[in-house]
C-alpha positions in Angstrom: 58.5 45.4 8.4 55.2 44.0 6.8 51.9 43.4 8.5 52.8 39.8 9.7 56.2 41.2 11.1 54.2 43.9 13.1 51.7 41.5 14.3 54.6 39.1 15.5 56.3 41.8 17.1 53.3 43.1 18.9 52.3 39.7 19.9 55.4 39.6 22.2 54.2 42.7 23.9 50.7 41.2 24.4 52.0 37.8 25.7 54.7 39.4 28.1 52.2 42.1 29.3 49.6 39.4 29.8 52.0 37.3 31.8 53.1 40.4 34.0 49.5 41.4 34.5 48.5 37.7 35.5 51.2 37.8 38.0 50.4 41.1 39.4 46.8 40.3 39.7 47.5 37.0 41.7 49.7 39.3 43.9 46.9 41.7 44.5 44.4 38.8 45.2 46.8 37.3 47.9 47.6 40.7 49.4 43.9 41.2 49.8 43.4 37.6 51.3 46.2 38.2 53.6 44.0 40.3 55.9 42.2 37.2 56.8 45.2 35.0 57.5 45.8 33.5 60.7 48.5 35.0 62.9 51.2 33.9 65.2 53.9 35.5 67.3 57.3 36.0 65.9 60.6 37.3 66.6 62.7 39.7 64.3 66.2 37.9 64.0 67.9 40.7 61.8 66.9 44.0 60.6 69.3 46.0 58.3 69.1 48.5 55.3 70.8 46.6 52.4 72.3 48.8 49.6 73.3 47.7 46.1 75.2 49.8 43.6 73.9 49.4 40.0 76.0 49.1 36.9 75.6 52.9 36.3 76.6 53.9 39.7 73.3 54.5 41.2 72.7 53.1 44.8 69.2 51.4 45.8 68.2 50.7 49.4 66.0 47.8 50.6 65.0 47.0 54.2 66.2 43.3 54.9 64.0 42.2 57.9 64.5 38.5 58.8 62.0 37.0 61.4 61.1 33.6 62.7 57.9 32.2 63.8 56.4 28.7 64.5 53.3 27.2 62.9 51.9 23.7 63.9 55.3 23.1 65.6 57.3 23.8 62.6 59.9 26.8 62.7 59.6 29.1 59.8 61.4 32.1 58.7 60.5 35.0 56.2 61.9 38.3 55.1 58.6 39.6 53.5 57.4 42.8 55.1 54.4 43.4 52.8 53.2 42.6 49.3 54.7 44.8 46.8 57.9 45.8 48.8 60.3 47.7 46.8 63.8 49.3 46.9 64.5 52.9 46.5 67.4 55.3 45.7 66.3 57.2 49.0 67.3 55.2 52.2 64.8 56.8 54.3 61.8 54.4 53.2 64.2 51.3 54.2 65.4 53.0 57.3 61.7 53.4 58.5 60.9 49.9 58.1 64.0 48.8 59.8 63.1 51.3 62.8 59.6 49.7 62.8 61.1 46.2 63.1 64.3 46.3 65.0 66.3 43.0 65.6 65.0 41.2 68.7 61.7 42.8 68.6 58.4 40.6 68.9 56.1 40.8 65.8 52.7 39.6 64.7 53.2 37.3 61.7 50.5 36.9 59.3 50.8 33.5 57.5 48.9 31.7 54.6 46.8 28.8 56.0 47.8 26.5 53.0 51.4 27.5 52.9 52.7 29.0 56.3 56.1 29.6 54.8 54.2 32.5 52.9 54.1 35.2 55.6 54.1 38.9 56.0 54.3 41.4 58.9 51.9 44.1 57.0 48.7 42.8 55.4 46.4 43.9 52.6 47.1 45.9 49.4 49.4 48.9 49.6 50.2 51.6 46.7 53.1 49.9 45.5 51.3 46.5 45.0 49.5 47.9 42.0 52.7 48.8 40.2 53.2 45.3 38.7 49.8 44.7 37.4 49.7 48.3 36.0 53.0 47.7 34.1 51.6 44.6 32.7 48.3 46.2 31.7 50.3 49.0 29.9 52.3 46.5 27.9 49.3 44.3 27.0 47.1 47.3 25.9 50.2 48.9 23.9 50.8 45.7 22.3 47.2 45.1 21.5 46.7 48.5 20.0 49.8 48.0 17.8 48.4 44.5 16.6 45.1 46.0 15.8 46.2 49.4 14.3 49.7 49.1 12.8 48.9 46.9 10.0 46.4 49.1 8.5 48.6 52.2 9.1 51.4 50.4 7.2 49.0 49.7 4.3 47.9 53.3 4.2 51.4 54.5 4.2 52.5 52.0 1.5 49.4 53.2 -0.6 50.4 56.8 -0.1 54.0 56.2 -1.2 52.7 54.3 -4.3 50.3 57.1 -5.2 53.1 59.7 -4.7 55.5 57.6 -7.2 52.8 57.3 -9.6 52.1 61.0 -9.5 55.8 61.8 -9.8 56.1 59.5 -12.8 53.1 60.9 -14.5 54.4 64.5 -14.1 57.9 63.5 -15.5 57.5 61.0 -18.1 60.6 59.0 -19.4 61.5 59.5 -23.0 
């Protein structure tokens, strides 16, 4: 692969990393803003631990909590607990969420003032909210480093090969 190919290949990492980073930063900002969102009373309709078996046989567990609430006379529903919610191979995390929000319980729902359908039960930034922007930043930086440094490394490698061939041919001249 030549320098142009390397730059095209690394551009894919840069673009995908930037897109994921952008999405993650938007989620971080929204999670931070959620601390100031208005609240309404809501009710948990269902609360279960959902399990999914992957193609390689591993099982992941996710808390599936559906709650309803009313904003400006319109009934809304959501299943978002917090920003950055995740599945895990350990069911204890999902169980702890389901235990916190059992079916039939009353909850405080925090909703976006501009879009009441966007709602969470737990506001702010949690540790797992940083995963997506960190993942995007890693790919962006790796792509950028590859874009900047790989073409020069390829040129040095080609020059070293050419010099090596030249040295070998001068040591063993053809008759």
